[in-house]
C-alpha positions as CSV (number, residue, x, y, z in Angstrom):
1,M,-2.8,38.3,22.8
2,G,-1.2,41.8,22.2
3,L,-1.9,41.7,18.5
4,Q,-5.6,41.0,19.2
5,N,-5.8,44.2,21.3
6,Q,-4.3,46.3,18.6
7,L,-6.6,44.9,15.9
8,S,-9.7,45.5,17.9
9,D,-9.5,49.3,17.2
10,F,-10.0,48.8,13.4
11,S,-13.5,48.9,12.0
12,S,-14.8,46.2,9.7
13,G,-15.1,49.1,7.1
14,S,-11.3,49.1,6.8
15,I,-11.1,45.9,4.7
16,P,-13.1,47.4,1.8
17,L,-11.0,50.5,1.9
18,L,-7.8,48.5,1.7
19,L,-9.3,46.4,-1.1
20,L,-10.3,49.6,-3.0
21,A,-6.7,51.0,-2.6
22,Q,-5.3,47.7,-4.0
23,I,-7.6,47.8,-7.0
24,A,-6.7,51.4,-7.7
25,N,-3.0,50.5,-7.6
26,C,-3.6,47.7,-10.0
27,I,-5.5,49.9,-12.4
28,N,-2.7,52.5,-12.2
29,Y,-0.1,49.8,-13.0
30,L,-2.1,48.5,-15.9
31,R,-2.6,52.0,-17.3
32,S,1.1,52.7,-17.1
33,F,1.9,49.4,-18.8
34,L,-0.6,50.0,-21.6
35,L,0.7,53.5,-22.2
36,A,4.3,52.2,-22.3
37,F,3.3,49.5,-24.7
38,L,1.5,51.9,-27.0
39,R,4.5,54.3,-27.0
40,S,6.8,51.3,-27.9
41,L,4.6,50.6,-30.9
42,G,4.9,54.2,-32.0
43,L,1.4,55.2,-31.2
44,S,2.4,58.3,-29.3
45,R,-0.7,60.2,-30.3
46,F,-2.1,58.9,-26.9
47,H,0.6,60.8,-25.1
48,S,0.7,64.6,-25.4
49,N,2.0,67.4,-23.3
50,R,-1.1,69.6,-23.7
51,V,-2.5,71.0,-20.5
52,V,-6.2,70.3,-19.9
53,V,-8.0,72.9,-17.7
54,V,-10.7,71.3,-15.6
55,D,-13.3,73.2,-13.6
56,D,-13.1,72.8,-9.8
57,A,-16.8,71.9,-9.7
58,F,-16.1,69.0,-12.0
59,L,-13.2,67.8,-9.9
60,T,-15.4,68.1,-6.8
61,A,-18.1,66.1,-8.5
62,V,-15.8,63.4,-9.7
63,G,-14.0,63.1,-6.3
64,S,-17.1,63.4,-4.0
65,G,-17.9,59.7,-4.0
66,F,-14.4,58.5,-3.0
67,A,-13.7,61.5,-0.8
68,G,-16.1,60.2,1.8
69,L,-14.3,56.9,2.0
70,I,-10.9,58.6,2.3
71,I,-12.1,60.9,5.0
72,F,-13.7,58.0,6.7
73,S,-10.4,56.1,6.8
74,E,-8.5,59.2,7.9
75,Q,-11.1,59.8,10.7
76,L,-10.8,56.2,11.9
77,H,-7.0,56.6,12.1
78,A,-7.4,59.9,13.9
79,N,-9.9,58.5,16.4
80,R,-7.5,55.8,17.4
81,N,-5.7,58.6,19.1
82,L,-8.9,59.8,20.8
83,S,-9.5,56.4,22.4
84,D,-9.2,56.3,26.2
85,S,-10.3,54.3,29.2
86,F,-13.0,55.8,31.3
87,V,-12.0,57.0,34.7
88,A,-14.8,57.0,37.3
89,S,-16.2,60.4,38.2
90,D,-18.7,61.8,40.7
91,D,-21.5,62.3,38.1
92,D,-23.6,59.5,36.7
93,S,-22.9,60.3,33.1
94,K,-24.3,58.1,30.3
95,C,-23.5,57.5,26.7
96,V,-26.2,59.3,24.7
97,V,-26.0,56.6,22.0
98,C,-26.7,53.5,24.0
99,R,-28.0,55.2,27.2
100,S,-25.7,53.1,29.4
101,K,-23.7,54.5,32.3
102,Y,-20.0,54.6,31.9
103,R,-18.1,52.2,34.1
104,E,-14.5,52.3,35.1
105,G,-12.3,50.9,32.4
106,D,-14.9,51.3,29.5
107,L,-13.2,52.2,26.3
108,V,-14.4,55.7,25.2
109,R,-13.8,58.3,22.6
110,R,-13.3,61.9,23.7
111,L,-14.1,64.2,20.8
112,P,-12.7,67.7,20.2
113,C,-16.0,69.2,21.4
114,R,-15.3,67.4,24.8
115,H,-18.2,65.0,24.5
116,V,-17.5,61.4,25.5
117,F,-19.0,58.2,24.0
118,H,-18.4,54.5,24.2
119,R,-15.8,53.5,21.6
120,G,-18.2,51.0,19.9
121,C,-21.1,53.4,19.9
122,F,-19.1,56.2,18.3
123,D,-17.4,53.9,15.8
124,G,-20.9,52.7,14.7
125,W,-21.7,56.4,14.1
126,L,-18.6,56.8,11.9
127,D,-19.5,53.5,10.1
128,Q,-22.6,55.4,8.8
129,L,-20.2,58.1,7.4
130,K,-21.5,60.7,9.9
131,F,-18.6,63.0,10.6
132,N,-20.1,65.0,13.4
133,C,-20.7,64.7,17.1
134,P,-23.9,62.7,17.8
135,L,-24.8,65.1,20.6
136,C,-24.0,68.7,19.5
137,R,-23.5,68.0,15.8
138,S,-20.2,69.9,15.7
139,P,-18.2,68.7,12.7
140,L,-15.3,66.4,13.2
141,V,-14.0,67.3,9.8
142,S,-14.1,70.9,8.5
143,D,-16.0,71.7,5.3
144,E,-12.8,73.1,3.9
145,R,-11.0,69.7,4.4
146,V,-13.8,67.9,2.7
147,A,-13.7,70.2,-0.3
148,L,-9.9,69.9,-0.5
149,T,-10.1,66.1,-0.4
150,E,-12.8,66.0,-3.1
151,R,-10.7,68.1,-5.4
152,R,-7.6,66.1,-4.7
153,V,-9.4,62.8,-5.3
154,G,-11.0,64.2,-8.5
155,T,-7.6,65.3,-9.8
156,E,-6.0,61.9,-9.0
157,L,-8.9,60.0,-10.6
158,L,-8.7,62.1,-13.8
159,S,-5.0,61.6,-14.0
160,W,-5.3,57.8,-13.5
161,F,-8.0,57.3,-16.2
162,S,-6.9,59.8,-18.8
163,L,-4.7,58.7,-21.7
164,Q,-2.4,61.6,-21.5
């Protein structure tokens, strides 16, 4: 019973992210195994200590596809902390996504911009990879954080798939 309540906060989008992480770990393991095998055969030309300079724009382009998924999973984790139960108030406020009135005990998300949405409504918004408030459009994730994540993911992808 308690386990079911804890699992209800995870989106169905979490499973593909976990699968993607497992596939990436397997690829990294196979790459390491292949390089160790080639070195043991004396084919060390695949391993060099040269430094390759890569343009930031290239790293951003390479990492942009996966960065959205990583930010999405981080945002789901962060929004678990924003989950709350609605406490009745004097005003008849409604969720702007589903247009239903909030009732006492409804699970809601309170965003940094102070707007409140039903948890299911806002999670559906996040499932569409929209990282802003549905009402005021204020970003949930800064542009700087997106750019840093894109560069980090691009760097990691290049290091995983290069034969250096």
